[in-house]
VODREN-613162 format. One record per residue (C-alpha): z, x, y; residue in one letter. Coordinates in pm, whole numbers, plus 50000, padded with zeros to 5 digits. Each point is the difference from the previous one (the first is absolute). Layout:
N
ZXYa/...
This chain:
147
895803846667566m/498085004950351p/501915015550275l/500844989850363d/497145011350203r/501364988050286t/503415016949957d/499935031950243p/501365023349680m/497325019449859p/498494983149665l/501015032649831w/503484992350093a/500144967949909q/498345009249684l/502995026449955e/502694976250070a/498614974149753d/499485028549708l/503705012550056r/500944964849970r/498104991949707r/501275032249867i/503784991550034d/499754967149868v/498335014749705g/496324984149993d/498755034549831f/502974998749779g/497575015949729d/499725030350224g/496094992750060r/498945002550381f/497114982450113p/496935021650032t/498465001750344d/497434977349928l/502794974749869e/501475004150323l/496894997850239t/498904967249812e/503654983549982g/500905006150334y/496544999950175e/500485033650159v/497655029950011s/500285029349759r/501255021650290h/502794973950066t/501375002349658a/499715034249965r/502425002650306e/502374976249893a/500025021449673i/500135032450178r/503104990350186h/501834987549688l/498865032049839n/501685018050289k/503304979349959t/500015008749598g/500184966649923i/496185003749831l/498245030649863k/496575008049926r/499355016749693e/496885016949841r/498674975949711g/502424974950068r/499474989350322g/502724987650248t/503294991349835v/503094989950118i/502785024850029n/503084989949762r/502115024550085s/502254978350197e/503575006449887f/502324968949960e/503775005250084q/502104974449848p/502074976450195l/503515012950045g/499415037249959t/500395027050245l/497355021850001y/498175021850285s/496265012849933l/500465020650316f/503085019049871q/498535007849643s/496805015950193i/501955017750267e/501995015749689s/496455015549933t/499695012050341g/496734982550026t/498664984150322e/500254963050017q/498974971350216t/499944961450007s/497624979250167e/500624961150052v/497544979549806l/501014967350075e/503164980050189l/499964965649964a/501984970149991v/499284977949682v/501354976649688a/499215015749711d/501064979549656s/500375033249762i/501845016650277a/502344973250048a/500594992049642a/500985035749968q/502364999950291l/501234966249865e/499284981950342i/497864968350053d/496355007249955e/499264985650362d/502565027250151t/497955022450261e/500195036149942l/498975030650157f/497445020949793h/499875037450063l/497595018649810a/499585037350046r/497845026049884l/502045031949876r/497865033650036r/501545033149834a/497975032550087g/497374976350212g/499084983649631e/500704961949964p/503194995649802l/501234964549970a/499684964850188v/503584993350058d/500794962350058r/503434983250125a/500514966450053w/502834992650297l/
């Protein structure tokens, strides 16, 4: 899985994007995340590059490093059932906690799982919006919407 060294995007950013994609599609379904060494060998990058990508994924709350366990996928995402009205911000606001939202991804994609849930053709392009929600400065949830 070597990265594109001719791409102007830094290698750590390419690695971060690919790891995000792999997390999203469930490549690490068992919660086990590759070690720095596995990333350096698998992507043919330096240890510094691998650690920089992981640092950014930690910063956004997608990954977390745990003493004795290494890097793990943060499974604190909330799933909001389709057809329900729910506001994460309103529920946090009621406690008086400061809240922020950061756009992680806004893309037009065709996704067969989302299409099945929405009962539309699987080739239909949808807007995918992923936001990191923070409460009191700490990552709380990754909010995903298909429009």
